[in-house]
Predicted model as a PDB file, atoms N, CA, C, CB and O in Angstrom, pLDDT in the B-factor column:
MODEL        1                                                                  
ATOM      1  N   MET A   1     102.592  57.545 136.813  1.00 75.00           N  
ATOM      2  CA  MET A   1     102.619  58.789 137.549  1.00 75.00           C  
ATOM      3  C   MET A   1     104.055  59.295 137.551  1.00 75.00           C  
ATOM      4  CB  MET A   1     102.073  58.607 138.999  1.00 75.00           C  
ATOM      5  O   MET A   1     104.986  58.556 137.871  1.00 75.00           O  
ATOM      6  N   GLN A   2     104.219  60.525 137.202  1.00 81.00           N  
ATOM      7  CA  GLN A   2     105.546  61.140 137.190  1.00 81.00           C  
ATOM      8  C   GLN A   2     105.596  62.252 138.229  1.00 81.00           C  
ATOM      9  CB  GLN A   2     105.894  61.692 135.780  1.00 81.00           C  
ATOM     10  O   GLN A   2     104.703  63.096 138.298  1.00 81.00           O  
ATOM     11  N   ILE A   3     106.645  62.238 139.028  1.00 84.00           N  
ATOM     12  CA  ILE A   3     106.856  63.292 140.009  1.00 84.00           C  
ATOM     13  C   ILE A   3     108.234  63.878 139.764  1.00 84.00           C  
ATOM     14  CB  ILE A   3     106.717  62.756 141.473  1.00 84.00           C  
ATOM     15  O   ILE A   3     109.217  63.145 139.657  1.00 84.00           O  
ATOM     16  N   SER A   4     108.307  65.190 139.676  1.00 86.00           N  
ATOM     17  CA  SER A   4     109.607  65.855 139.587  1.00 86.00           C  
ATOM     18  C   SER A   4     109.655  66.959 140.639  1.00 86.00           C  
ATOM     19  CB  SER A   4     109.855  66.435 138.150  1.00 86.00           C  
ATOM     20  O   SER A   4     108.640  67.569 140.974  1.00 86.00           O  
ATOM     21  N   ALA A   5     110.834  67.193 141.138  1.00 88.00           N  
ATOM     22  CA  ALA A   5     111.003  68.219 142.167  1.00 88.00           C  
ATOM     23  C   ALA A   5     112.310  68.956 141.919  1.00 88.00           C  
ATOM     24  CB  ALA A   5     110.984  67.595 143.594  1.00 88.00           C  
ATOM     25  O   ALA A   5     113.312  68.358 141.528  1.00 88.00           O  
ATOM     26  N   HIS A   6     112.284  70.247 142.148  1.00 91.00           N  
ATOM     27  CA  HIS A   6     113.509  71.036 142.067  1.00 91.00           C  
ATOM     28  C   HIS A   6     113.444  72.173 143.082  1.00 91.00           C  
ATOM     29  CB  HIS A   6     113.720  71.592 140.630  1.00 91.00           C  
ATOM     30  O   HIS A   6     112.390  72.469 143.645  1.00 91.00           O  
ATOM     31  N   ILE A   7     114.575  72.790 143.295  1.00 92.00           N  
ATOM     32  CA  ILE A   7     114.685  73.859 144.287  1.00 92.00           C  
ATOM     33  C   ILE A   7     114.869  75.183 143.569  1.00 92.00           C  
ATOM     34  CB  ILE A   7     115.860  73.598 145.269  1.00 92.00           C  
ATOM     35  O   ILE A   7     115.677  75.296 142.647  1.00 92.00           O  
ATOM     36  N   GLU A   8     114.115  76.183 143.998  1.00 93.00           N  
ATOM     37  CA  GLU A   8     114.276  77.545 143.502  1.00 93.00           C  
ATOM     38  C   GLU A   8     114.641  78.446 144.677  1.00 93.00           C  
ATOM     39  CB  GLU A   8     112.976  78.048 142.792  1.00 93.00           C  
ATOM     40  O   GLU A   8     114.076  78.318 145.763  1.00 93.00           O  
ATOM     41  N   LYS A   9     115.573  79.341 144.461  1.00 92.00           N  
ATOM     42  CA  LYS A   9     115.933  80.304 145.499  1.00 92.00           C  
ATOM     43  C   LYS A   9     115.146  81.592 145.251  1.00 92.00           C  
ATOM     44  CB  LYS A   9     117.480  80.579 145.510  1.00 92.00           C  
ATOM     45  O   LYS A   9     115.203  82.167 144.164  1.00 92.00           O  
ATOM     46  N   VAL A  10     114.421  82.032 146.262  1.00 91.00           N  
ATOM     47  CA  VAL A  10     113.589  83.223 146.161  1.00 91.00           C  
ATOM     48  C   VAL A  10     114.195  84.316 147.043  1.00 91.00           C  
ATOM     49  CB  VAL A  10     112.112  82.916 146.577  1.00 91.00           C  
ATOM     50  O   VAL A  10     114.415  84.113 148.237  1.00 91.00           O  
ATOM     51  N   VAL A  11     114.458  85.461 146.448  1.00 94.00           N  
ATOM     52  CA  VAL A  11     114.960  86.610 147.205  1.00 94.00           C  
ATOM     53  C   VAL A  11     113.759  87.443 147.623  1.00 94.00           C  
ATOM     54  CB  VAL A  11     115.983  87.464 146.360  1.00 94.00           C  
ATOM     55  O   VAL A  11     112.949  87.842 146.787  1.00 94.00           O  
ATOM     56  N   LEU A  12     113.649  87.702 148.916  1.00 91.00           N  
ATOM     57  CA  LEU A  12     112.515  88.441 149.451  1.00 91.00           C  
ATOM     58  C   LEU A  12     112.661  89.937 149.201  1.00 91.00           C  
ATOM     59  CB  LEU A  12     112.364  88.172 150.941  1.00 91.00           C  
ATOM     60  O   LEU A  12     113.777  90.456 149.170  1.00 91.00           O  
ATOM     61  N   ALA A  13     111.555  90.622 149.025  1.00 94.00           N  
ATOM     62  CA  ALA A  13     111.575  92.072 148.816  1.00 94.00           C  
ATOM     63  C   ALA A  13     112.122  92.790 150.047  1.00 94.00           C  
ATOM     64  CB  ALA A  13     110.163  92.590 148.486  1.00 94.00           C  
ATOM     65  O   ALA A  13     112.812  93.803 149.930  1.00 94.00           O  
ATOM     66  N   ARG A  14     111.807  92.253 151.232  1.00 93.00           N  
ATOM     67  CA  ARG A  14     112.327  92.789 152.492  1.00 93.00           C  
ATOM     68  C   ARG A  14     112.722  91.615 153.376  1.00 93.00           C  
ATOM     69  CB  ARG A  14     111.270  93.706 153.210  1.00 93.00           C  
ATOM     70  O   ARG A  14     112.018  90.606 153.393  1.00 93.00           O  
ATOM     71  N   PRO A  15     113.820  91.716 154.105  1.00 91.00           N  
ATOM     72  CA  PRO A  15     114.201  90.623 155.008  1.00 91.00           C  
ATOM     73  C   PRO A  15     113.122  90.379 156.063  1.00 91.00           C  
ATOM     74  CB  PRO A  15     115.544  90.935 155.692  1.00 91.00           C  
ATOM     75  O   PRO A  15     112.441  91.302 156.512  1.00 91.00           O  
ATOM     76  N   VAL A  16     112.989  89.109 156.441  1.00 89.00           N  
ATOM     77  CA  VAL A  16     112.041  88.711 157.482  1.00 89.00           C  
ATOM     78  C   VAL A  16     112.837  88.459 158.757  1.00 89.00           C  
ATOM     79  CB  VAL A  16     111.216  87.433 157.060  1.00 89.00           C  
ATOM     80  O   VAL A  16     113.870  87.790 158.724  1.00 89.00           O  
ATOM     81  N   THR A  17     112.361  88.990 159.878  1.00 92.00           N  
ATOM     82  CA  THR A  17     113.017  88.780 161.161  1.00 92.00           C  
ATOM     83  C   THR A  17     112.073  88.035 162.089  1.00 92.00           C  
ATOM     84  CB  THR A  17     113.457  90.124 161.789  1.00 92.00           C  
ATOM     85  O   THR A  17     110.932  88.447 162.294  1.00 92.00           O  
ATOM     86  N   VAL A  18     112.562  86.930 162.651  1.00 87.00           N  
ATOM     87  CA  VAL A  18     111.817  86.150 163.635  1.00 87.00           C  
ATOM     88  C   VAL A  18     112.741  85.933 164.831  1.00 87.00           C  
ATOM     89  CB  VAL A  18     111.314  84.776 163.033  1.00 87.00           C  
ATOM     90  O   VAL A  18     113.882  86.394 164.828  1.00 87.00           O  
ATOM     91  N   SER A  19     112.253  85.237 165.844  1.00 87.00           N  
ATOM     92  CA  SER A  19     113.043  85.064 167.065  1.00 87.00           C  
ATOM     93  C   SER A  19     114.365  84.344 166.823  1.00 87.00           C  
ATOM     94  CB  SER A  19     112.240  84.303 168.086  1.00 87.00           C  
ATOM     95  O   SER A  19     115.317  84.539 167.578  1.00 87.00           O  
ATOM     96  N   ARG A  20     114.438  83.511 165.779  1.00 79.00           N  
ATOM     97  CA  ARG A  20     115.669  82.762 165.499  1.00 79.00           C  
ATOM     98  C   ARG A  20     116.639  83.521 164.613  1.00 79.00           C  
ATOM     99  CB  ARG A  20     115.333  81.448 164.851  1.00 79.00           C  
ATOM    100  O   ARG A  20     117.738  83.026 164.362  1.00 79.00           O  
ATOM    101  N   GLY A  21     116.282  84.695 164.131  1.00 84.00           N  
ATOM    102  CA  GLY A  21     117.177  85.467 163.278  1.00 84.00           C  
ATOM    103  C   GLY A  21     116.444  86.107 162.117  1.00 84.00           C  
ATOM    104  O   GLY A  21     115.214  86.135 162.077  1.00 84.00           O  
ATOM    105  N   ALA A  22     117.220  86.621 161.170  1.00 87.00           N  
ATOM    106  CA  ALA A  22     116.653  87.291 160.001  1.00 87.00           C  
ATOM    107  C   ALA A  22     117.171  86.607 158.740  1.00 87.00           C  
ATOM    108  CB  ALA A  22     117.009  88.812 159.995  1.00 87.00           C  
ATOM    109  O   ALA A  22     118.276  86.066 158.718  1.00 87.00           O  
ATOM    110  N   TYR A  23     116.359  86.642 157.701  1.00 85.00           N  
ATOM    111  CA  TYR A  23     116.786  86.084 156.426  1.00 85.00           C  
ATOM    112  C   TYR A  23     116.199  86.892 155.285  1.00 85.00           C  
ATOM    113  CB  TYR A  23     116.373  84.609 156.309  1.00 85.00           C  
ATOM    114  O   TYR A  23     115.112  87.460 155.396  1.00 85.00           O  
ATOM    115  N   GLY A  24     116.948  86.934 154.170  1.00 90.00           N  
ATOM    116  CA  GLY A  24     116.524  87.711 153.012  1.00 90.00           C  
ATOM    117  C   GLY A  24     116.190  86.864 151.806  1.00 90.00           C  
ATOM    118  O   GLY A  24     115.757  87.380 150.776  1.00 90.00           O  
ATOM    119  N   ASP A  25     116.392  85.550 151.932  1.00 90.00           N  
ATOM    120  CA  ASP A  25     116.029  84.651 150.832  1.00 90.00           C  
ATOM    121  C   ASP A  25     115.581  83.319 151.418  1.00 90.00           C  
ATOM    122  CB  ASP A  25     117.226  84.449 149.844  1.00 90.00           C  
ATOM    123  O   ASP A  25     115.759  83.047 152.605  1.00 90.00           O  
ATOM    124  N   HIS A  26     115.003  82.509 150.562  1.00 86.00           N  
ATOM    125  CA  HIS A  26     114.491  81.201 150.978  1.00 86.00           C  
ATOM    126  C   HIS A  26     114.644  80.220 149.834  1.00 86.00           C  
ATOM    127  CB  HIS A  26     113.007  81.293 151.422  1.00 86.00           C  
ATOM    128  O   HIS A  26     114.551  80.596 148.665  1.00 86.00           O  
ATOM    129  N   GLU A  27     114.882  78.950 150.175  1.00 89.00           N  
ATOM    130  CA  GLU A  27     114.825  77.899 149.174  1.00 89.00           C  
ATOM    131  C   GLU A  27     113.405  77.357 149.144  1.00 89.00           C  
ATOM    132  CB  GLU A  27     115.859  76.767 149.475  1.00 89.00           C  
ATOM    133  O   GLU A  27     112.858  76.963 150.174  1.00 89.00           O  
ATOM    134  N   ILE A  28     112.819  77.340 147.971  1.00 90.00           N  
ATOM    135  CA  ILE A  28     111.456  76.860 147.773  1.00 90.00           C  
ATOM    136  C   ILE A  28     111.526  75.527 147.026  1.00 90.00           C  
ATOM    137  CB  ILE A  28     110.589  77.909 146.986  1.00 90.00           C  
ATOM    138  O   ILE A  28     112.185  75.415 145.992  1.00 90.00           O  
ATOM    139  N   LEU A  29     110.845  74.531 147.559  1.00 91.00           N  
ATOM    140  CA  LEU A  29     110.755  73.237 146.896  1.00 91.00           C  
ATOM    141  C   LEU A  29     109.542  73.273 145.967  1.00 91.00           C  
ATOM    142  CB  LEU A  29     110.645  72.063 147.937  1.00 91.00           C  
ATOM    143  O   LEU A  29     108.422  73.515 146.415  1.00 91.00           O  
ATOM    144  N   VAL A  30     109.765  73.036 144.686  1.00 93.00           N  
ATOM    145  CA  VAL A  30     108.690  73.038 143.685  1.00 93.00           C  
ATOM    146  C   VAL A  30     108.503  71.604 143.190  1.00 93.00           C  
ATOM    147  CB  VAL A  30     109.017  74.016 142.485  1.00 93.00           C  
ATOM    148  O   VAL A  30     109.455  70.973 142.729  1.00 93.00           O  
ATOM    149  N   VAL A  31     107.270  71.093 143.286  1.00 91.00           N  
ATOM    150  CA  VAL A  31     106.969  69.716 142.904  1.00 91.00           C  
ATOM    151  C   VAL A  31     105.904  69.719 141.802  1.00 91.00           C  
ATOM    152  CB  VAL A  31     106.489  68.888 144.138  1.00 91.00           C  
ATOM    153  O   VAL A  31     104.913  70.445 141.885  1.00 91.00           O  
ATOM    154  N   THR A  32     106.121  68.908 140.783  1.00 91.00           N  
ATOM    155  CA  THR A  32     105.162  68.731 139.701  1.00 91.00           C  
ATOM    156  C   THR A  32     104.792  67.251 139.618  1.00 91.00           C  
ATOM    157  CB  THR A  32     105.743  69.244 138.342  1.00 91.00           C  
ATOM    158  O   THR A  32     105.663  66.382 139.600  1.00 91.00           O  
ATOM    159  N   VAL A  33     103.487  66.978 139.567  1.00 87.00           N  
ATOM    160  CA  VAL A  33     102.974  65.616 139.466  1.00 87.00           C  
ATOM    161  C   VAL A  33     102.136  65.542 138.192  1.00 87.00           C  
ATOM    162  CB  VAL A  33     102.128  65.213 140.741  1.00 87.00           C  
ATOM    163  O   VAL A  33     101.310  66.418 137.934  1.00 87.00           O  
ATOM    164  N   SER A  34     102.353  64.488 137.394  1.00 86.00           N  
ATOM    165  CA  SER A  34     101.614  64.346 136.143  1.00 86.00           C  
ATOM    166  C   SER A  34     101.267  62.884 135.889  1.00 86.00           C  
ATOM    167  CB  SER A  34     102.427  64.912 134.969  1.00 86.00           C  
ATOM    168  O   SER A  34     102.048  61.981 136.188  1.00 86.00           O  
ATOM    169  N   ASP A  35     100.085  62.675 135.333  1.00 80.00           N  
ATOM    170  CA  ASP A  35      99.711  61.319 134.917  1.00 80.00           C  
ATOM    171  C   ASP A  35      99.761  61.199 133.398  1.00 80.00           C  
ATOM    172  CB  ASP A  35      98.300  60.957 135.437  1.00 80.00           C  
ATOM    173  O   ASP A  35      99.281  60.214 132.836  1.00 80.00           O  
ATOM    174  N   GLY A  36     100.329  62.179 132.744  1.00 81.00           N  
ATOM    175  CA  GLY A  36     100.422  62.181 131.286  1.00 81.00           C  
ATOM    176  C   GLY A  36      99.452  63.136 130.631  1.00 81.00           C  
ATOM    177  O   GLY A  36      99.733  63.671 129.559  1.00 81.00           O  
ATOM    178  N   SER A  37      98.297  63.361 131.273  1.00 85.00           N  
ATOM    179  CA  SER A  37      97.323  64.294 130.708  1.00 85.00           C  
ATOM    180  C   SER A  37      96.990  65.434 131.672  1.00 85.00           C  
ATOM    181  CB  SER A  37      96.050  63.550 130.332  1.00 85.00           C  
ATOM    182  O   SER A  37      96.643  66.534 131.240  1.00 85.00           O  
ATOM    183  N   ILE A  38      97.093  65.179 132.936  1.00 87.00           N  
ATOM    184  CA  ILE A  38      96.803  66.202 133.950  1.00 87.00           C  
ATOM    185  C   ILE A  38      98.085  66.476 134.733  1.00 87.00           C  
ATOM    186  CB  ILE A  38      95.639  65.745 134.915  1.00 87.00           C  
ATOM    187  O   ILE A  38      98.804  65.553 135.116  1.00 87.00           O  
ATOM    188  N   VAL A  39      98.358  67.766 134.962  1.00 92.00           N  
ATOM    189  CA  VAL A  39      99.561  68.172 135.679  1.00 92.00           C  
ATOM    190  C   VAL A  39      99.161  68.998 136.893  1.00 92.00           C  
ATOM    191  CB  VAL A  39     100.517  68.974 134.756  1.00 92.00           C  
ATOM    192  O   VAL A  39      98.331  69.901 136.793  1.00 92.00           O  
ATOM    193  N   GLY A  40      99.754  68.686 138.035  1.00 92.00           N  
ATOM    194  CA  GLY A  40      99.552  69.468 139.246  1.00 92.00           C  
ATOM    195  C   GLY A  40     100.886  69.996 139.726  1.00 92.00           C  
ATOM    196  O   GLY A  40     101.920  69.358 139.529  1.00 92.00           O  
ATOM    197  N   ARG A  41     100.870  71.160 140.356  1.00 94.00           N  
ATOM    198  CA  ARG A  41     102.112  71.789 140.808  1.00 94.00           C  
ATOM    199  C   ARG A  41     101.898  72.351 142.197  1.00 94.00           C  
ATOM    200  CB  ARG A  41     102.572  72.904 139.830  1.00 94.00           C  
ATOM    201  O   ARG A  41     100.831  72.886 142.497  1.00 94.00           O  
ATOM    202  N   GLY A  42     102.910  72.233 143.051  1.00 93.00           N  
ATOM    203  CA  GLY A  42     102.847  72.801 144.385  1.00 93.00           C  
ATOM    204  C   GLY A  42     104.228  73.236 144.835  1.00 93.00           C  
ATOM    205  O   GLY A  42     105.236  72.851 144.242  1.00 93.00           O  
ATOM    206  N   GLU A  43     104.265  74.029 145.871  1.00 93.00           N  
ATOM    207  CA  GLU A  43     105.548  74.482 146.395  1.00 93.00           C  
ATOM    208  C   GLU A  43     105.462  74.644 147.904  1.00 93.00           C  
ATOM    209  CB  GLU A  43     105.973  75.806 145.733  1.00 93.00           C  
ATOM    210  O   GLU A  43     104.381  74.829 148.464  1.00 93.00           O  
ATOM    211  N   CYS A  44     106.618  74.572 148.553  1.00 88.00           N  
ATOM    212  CA  CYS A  44     106.674  74.753 150.005  1.00 88.00           C  
ATOM    213  C   CYS A  44     108.086  75.127 150.412  1.00 88.00           C  
ATOM    214  CB  CYS A  44     106.216  73.472 150.746  1.00 88.00           C  
ATOM    215  O   CYS A  44     109.027  75.037 149.624  1.00 88.00           O  
ATOM    216  N   CYS A  45     108.212  75.547 151.656  1.00 86.00           N  
ATOM    217  CA  CYS A  45     109.516  75.806 152.267  1.00 86.00           C  
ATOM    218  C   CYS A  45     109.794  74.688 153.262  1.00 86.00           C  
ATOM    219  CB  CYS A  45     109.558  77.215 152.969  1.00 86.00           C  
ATOM    220  O   CYS A  45     108.928  74.346 154.067  1.00 86.00           O  
ATOM    221  N   ALA A  46     110.981  74.122 153.216  1.00 80.00           N  
ATOM    222  CA  ALA A  46     111.391  73.130 154.205  1.00 80.00           C  
ATOM    223  C   ALA A  46     112.089  73.894 155.333  1.00 80.00           C  
ATOM    224  CB  ALA A  46     112.339  72.020 153.572  1.00 80.00           C  
ATOM    225  O   ALA A  46     113.149  74.481 155.118  1.00 80.00           O  
ATOM    226  N   LEU A  47     111.509  73.889 156.514  1.00 79.00           N  
ATOM    227  CA  LEU A  47     112.013  74.701 157.617  1.00 79.00           C  
ATOM    228  C   LEU A  47     113.078  73.965 158.416  1.00 79.00           C  
ATOM    229  CB  LEU A  47     110.873  75.110 158.532  1.00 79.00           C  
ATOM    230  O   LEU A  47     112.830  72.881 158.945  1.00 79.00           O  
ATOM    231  N   ALA A  48     114.263  74.559 158.501  1.00 77.00           N  
ATOM    232  CA  ALA A  48     115.410  73.931 159.151  1.00 77.00           C  
ATOM    233  C   ALA A  48     115.166  73.660 160.627  1.00 77.00           C  
ATOM    234  CB  ALA A  48     116.630  74.800 158.993  1.00 77.00           C  
ATOM    235  O   ALA A  48     115.664  72.665 161.154  1.00 77.00           O  
ATOM    236  N   HIS A  49     114.414  74.517 161.308  1.00 76.00           N  
ATOM    237  CA  HIS A  49     114.220  74.285 162.744  1.00 76.00           C  
ATOM    238  C   HIS A  49     113.321  73.075 163.017  1.00 76.00           C  
ATOM    239  CB  HIS A  49     113.619  75.529 163.398  1.00 76.00           C  
ATOM    240  O   HIS A  49     113.158  72.679 164.171  1.00 76.00           O  
ATOM    241  N   TYR A  50     112.738  72.485 161.971  1.00 81.00           N  
ATOM    242  CA  TYR A  50     112.024  71.217 162.097  1.00 81.00           C  
ATOM    243  C   TYR A  50     112.881  70.052 161.599  1.00 81.00           C  
ATOM    244  CB  TYR A  50     110.700  71.271 161.319  1.00 81.00           C  
ATOM    245  O   TYR A  50     112.396  68.927 161.474  1.00 81.00           O  
ATOM    246  N   GLY A  51     114.154  70.326 161.315  1.00 84.00           N  
ATOM    247  CA  GLY A  51     115.058  69.289 160.835  1.00 84.00           C  
ATOM    248  C   GLY A  51     114.891  68.968 159.360  1.00 84.00           C  
ATOM    249  O   GLY A  51     115.297  67.895 158.915  1.00 84.00           O  
ATOM    250  N   LEU A  52     114.307  69.869 158.602  1.00 84.00           N  
ATOM    251  CA  LEU A  52     114.047  69.649 157.180  1.00 84.00           C  
ATOM    252  C   LEU A  52     114.989  70.480 156.321  1.00 84.00           C  
ATOM    253  CB  LEU A  52     112.590  69.987 156.843  1.00 84.00           C  
ATOM    254  O   LEU A  52     115.522  71.495 156.772  1.00 84.00           O  
ATOM    255  N   SER A  53     115.189  70.049 155.097  1.00 86.00           N  
ATOM    256  CA  SER A  53     115.917  70.845 154.111  1.00 86.00           C  
ATOM    257  C   SER A  53     115.307  70.558 152.748  1.00 86.00           C  
ATOM    258  CB  SER A  53     117.458  70.525 154.127  1.00 86.00           C  
ATOM    259  O   SER A  53     114.726  69.495 152.526  1.00 86.00           O  
ATOM    260  N   ALA A  54     115.444  71.508 151.848  1.00 86.00           N  
ATOM    261  CA  ALA A  54     114.885  71.335 150.509  1.00 86.00           C  
ATOM    262  C   ALA A  54     115.579  70.179 149.788  1.00 86.00           C  
ATOM    263  CB  ALA A  54     115.021  72.639 149.691  1.00 86.00           C  
ATOM    264  O   ALA A  54     114.913  69.381 149.128  1.00 86.00           O  
ATOM    265  N   SER A  55     116.901  70.076 149.902  1.00 87.00           N  
ATOM    266  CA  SER A  55     117.620  69.011 149.196  1.00 87.00           C  
ATOM    267  C   SER A  55     117.262  67.630 149.753  1.00 87.00           C  
ATOM    268  CB  SER A  55     119.137  69.238 149.295  1.00 87.00           C  
ATOM    269  O   SER A  55     117.150  66.671 148.990  1.00 87.00           O  
ATOM    270  N   LYS A  56     117.082  67.519 151.065  1.00 88.00           N  
ATOM    271  CA  LYS A  56     116.684  66.242 151.665  1.00 88.00           C  
ATOM    272  C   LYS A  56     115.283  65.846 151.174  1.00 88.00           C  
ATOM    273  CB  LYS A  56     116.711  66.335 153.222  1.00 88.00           C  
ATOM    274  O   LYS A  56     115.028  64.674 150.895  1.00 88.00           O  
ATOM    275  N   THR A  57     114.393  66.815 151.074  1.00 86.00           N  
ATOM    276  CA  THR A  57     113.034  66.536 150.626  1.00 86.00           C  
ATOM    277  C   THR A  57     113.017  66.113 149.160  1.00 86.00           C  
ATOM    278  CB  THR A  57     112.144  67.763 150.833  1.00 86.00           C  
ATOM    279  O   THR A  57     112.242  65.233 148.787  1.00 86.00           O  
ATOM    280  N   VAL A  58     113.852  66.718 148.326  1.00 87.00           N  
ATOM    281  CA  VAL A  58     113.952  66.301 146.922  1.00 87.00           C  
ATOM    282  C   VAL A  58     114.405  64.846 146.849  1.00 87.00           C  
ATOM    283  CB  VAL A  58     114.937  67.218 146.138  1.00 87.00           C  
ATOM    284  O   VAL A  58     113.857  64.070 146.067  1.00 87.00           O  
ATOM    285  N   SER A  59     115.394  64.467 147.650  1.00 86.00           N  
ATOM    286  CA  SER A  59     115.876  63.082 147.672  1.00 86.00           C  
ATOM    287  C   SER A  59     114.775  62.117 148.099  1.00 86.00           C  
ATOM    288  CB  SER A  59     117.077  62.950 148.611  1.00 86.00           C  
ATOM    289  O   SER A  59     114.619  61.047 147.513  1.00 86.00           O  
ATOM    290  N   GLU A  60     114.011  62.501 149.125  1.00 85.00           N  
ATOM    291  CA  GLU A  60     112.916  61.647 149.597  1.00 85.00           C  
ATOM    292  C   GLU A  60     111.832  61.495 148.535  1.00 85.00           C  
ATOM    293  CB  GLU A  60     112.310  62.221 150.882  1.00 85.00           C  
ATOM    294  O   GLU A  60     111.286  60.405 148.361  1.00 85.00           O  
ATOM    295  N   LEU A  61     111.515  62.578 147.822  1.00 84.00           N  
ATOM    296  CA  LEU A  61     110.517  62.504 146.754  1.00 84.00           C  
ATOM    297  C   LEU A  61     111.006  61.635 145.601  1.00 84.00           C  
ATOM    298  CB  LEU A  61     110.178  63.908 146.244  1.00 84.00           C  
ATOM    299  O   LEU A  61     110.223  60.883 145.019  1.00 84.00           O  
ATOM    300  N   ASP A  62     112.286  61.728 145.265  1.00 82.00           N  
ATOM    301  CA  ASP A  62     112.841  60.885 144.202  1.00 82.00           C  
ATOM    302  C   ASP A  62     112.684  59.410 144.558  1.00 82.00           C  
ATOM    303  CB  ASP A  62     114.331  61.221 143.959  1.00 82.00           C  
ATOM    304  O   ASP A  62     112.311  58.602 143.707  1.00 82.00           O  
ATOM    305  N   ALA A  63     112.967  59.054 145.811  1.00 83.00           N  
ATOM    306  CA  ALA A  63     112.826  57.663 146.254  1.00 83.00           C  
ATOM    307  C   ALA A  63     111.367  57.232 146.262  1.00 83.00           C  
ATOM    308  CB  ALA A  63     113.430  57.481 147.649  1.00 83.00           C  
ATOM    309  O   ALA A  63     111.050  56.102 145.889  1.00 83.00           O  
ATOM    310  N   LEU A  64     110.482  58.120 146.681  1.00 79.00           N  
ATOM    311  CA  LEU A  64     109.060  57.808 146.749  1.00 79.00           C  
ATOM    312  C   LEU A  64     108.447  57.632 145.364  1.00 79.00           C  
ATOM    313  CB  LEU A  64     108.325  58.899 147.502  1.00 79.00           C  
ATOM    314  O   LEU A  64     107.598  56.761 145.172  1.00 79.00           O  
ATOM    315  N   SER A  65     108.859  58.433 144.413  1.00 75.00           N  
ATOM    316  CA  SER A  65     108.214  58.418 143.092  1.00 75.00           C  
ATOM    317  C   SER A  65     108.345  57.069 142.405  1.00 75.00           C  
ATOM    318  CB  SER A  65     108.807  59.497 142.204  1.00 75.00           C  
ATOM    319  O   SER A  65     107.448  56.680 141.656  1.00 75.00           O  
ATOM    320  N   SER A  66     109.425  56.350 142.633  1.00 75.00           N  
ATOM    321  CA  SER A  66     109.581  55.043 141.991  1.00 75.00           C  
ATOM    322  C   SER A  66     108.655  53.992 142.606  1.00 75.00           C  
ATOM    323  CB  SER A  66     111.032  54.578 142.095  1.00 75.00           C  
ATOM    324  O   SER A  66     108.391  52.963 141.984  1.00 75.00           O  
ATOM    325  N   ALA A  67     108.162  54.239 143.815  1.00 74.00           N  
ATOM    326  CA  ALA A  67     107.283  53.276 144.486  1.00 74.00           C  
ATOM    327  C   ALA A  67     105.797  53.523 144.199  1.00 74.00           C  
ATOM    328  CB  ALA A  67     107.522  53.325 145.983  1.00 74.00           C  
ATOM    329  O   ALA A  67     104.956  52.715 144.595  1.00 74.00           O  
ATOM    330  N   LEU A  68     105.465  54.605 143.527  1.00 73.00           N  
ATOM    331  CA  LEU A  68     104.061  54.929 143.255  1.00 73.00           C  
ATOM    332  C   LEU A  68     103.540  54.143 142.057  1.00 73.00           C  
ATOM    333  CB  LEU A  68     103.895  56.436 143.007  1.00 73.00           C  
ATOM    334  O   LEU A  68     104.278  53.893 141.105  1.00 73.00           O  
ATOM    335  N   PRO A  69     102.265  53.753 142.107  1.00 70.00           N  
ATOM    336  CA  PRO A  69     101.670  53.091 140.943  1.00 70.00           C  
ATOM    337  C   PRO A  69     101.505  54.089 139.789  1.00 70.00           C  
ATOM    338  CB  PRO A  69     100.298  52.463 141.314  1.00 70.00           C  
ATOM    339  O   PRO A  69     101.585  55.302 139.983  1.00 70.00           O  
ATOM    340  N   ALA A  70     101.278  53.557 138.603  1.00 69.00           N  
ATOM    341  CA  ALA A  70     101.133  54.409 137.416  1.00 69.00           C  
ATOM    342  C   ALA A  70      99.959  55.370 137.564  1.00 69.00           C  
ATOM    343  CB  ALA A  70     100.947  53.548 136.160  1.00 69.00           C  
ATOM    344  O   ALA A  70     100.039  56.513 137.112  1.00 69.00           O  
ATOM    345  N   ARG A  71      98.879  54.930 138.184  1.00 70.00           N  
ATOM    346  CA  ARG A  71      97.709  55.790 138.421  1.00 70.00           C  
ATOM    347  C   ARG A  71      97.169  55.476 139.801  1.00 70.00           C  
ATOM    348  CB  ARG A  71      96.602  55.581 137.324  1.00 70.00           C  
ATOM    349  O   ARG A  71      97.227  54.333 140.255  1.00 70.00           O  
ATOM    350  N   PHE A  72      96.647  56.484 140.462  1.00 69.00           N  
ATOM    351  CA  PHE A  72      95.969  56.269 141.731  1.00 69.00           C  
ATOM    352  C   PHE A  72      94.975  57.398 141.953  1.00 69.00           C  
ATOM    353  CB  PHE A  72      96.984  56.184 142.903  1.00 69.00           C  
ATOM    354  O   PHE A  72      95.058  58.452 141.321  1.00 69.00           O  
ATOM    355  N   THR A  73      94.040  57.163 142.857  1.00 71.00           N  
ATOM    356  CA  THR A  73      92.975  58.119 143.130  1.00 71.00           C  
ATOM    357  C   THR A  73      93.233  58.820 144.456  1.00 71.00           C  
ATOM    358  CB  THR A  73      91.604  57.419 143.146  1.00 71.00           C  
ATOM    359  O   THR A  73      94.157  58.462 145.187  1.00 71.00           O  
ATOM    360  N   ARG A  74      92.420  59.812 144.761  1.00 72.00           N  
ATOM    361  CA  ARG A  74      92.529  60.481 146.068  1.00 72.00           C  
ATOM    362  C   ARG A  74      92.325  59.503 147.204  1.00 72.00           C  
ATOM    363  CB  ARG A  74      91.513  61.619 146.179  1.00 72.00           C  
ATOM    364  O   ARG A  74      92.975  59.611 148.244  1.00 72.00           O  
ATOM    365  N   GLU A  75      91.431  58.553 147.018  1.00 77.00           N  
ATOM    366  CA  GLU A  75      91.158  57.564 148.060  1.00 77.00           C  
ATOM    367  C   GLU A  75      92.387  56.684 148.320  1.00 77.00           C  
ATOM    368  CB  GLU A  75      89.954  56.690 147.665  1.00 77.00           C  
ATOM    369  O   GLU A  75      92.648  56.289 149.456  1.00 77.00           O  
ATOM    370  N   ASP A  76      93.138  56.383 147.249  1.00 68.00           N  
ATOM    371  CA  ASP A  76      94.361  55.568 147.378  1.00 68.00           C  
ATOM    372  C   ASP A  76      95.354  56.284 148.263  1.00 68.00           C  
ATOM    373  CB  ASP A  76      94.992  55.273 145.990  1.00 68.00           C  
ATOM    374  O   ASP A  76      96.448  55.773 148.502  1.00 68.00           O  
TER     375      ASP A  76                                                      
ENDMDL                                                                          
END                                                                             
């Protein structure tokens, strides 16, 4: 099983304003998982007010990927 992750910066068409402030861009974490024949891809935002960051999540995924078996099922 291969897992790769990288960060993409996305510039929003219009700034978003919430109670904590306004922002015009976001770091998106993009993850790709492959078993050699099937590839899956997903993305998310790591929200700072939950103590998360995209770079921290990439580091955690890198550490996790070495501990995964070569193949596993949804039940695993």
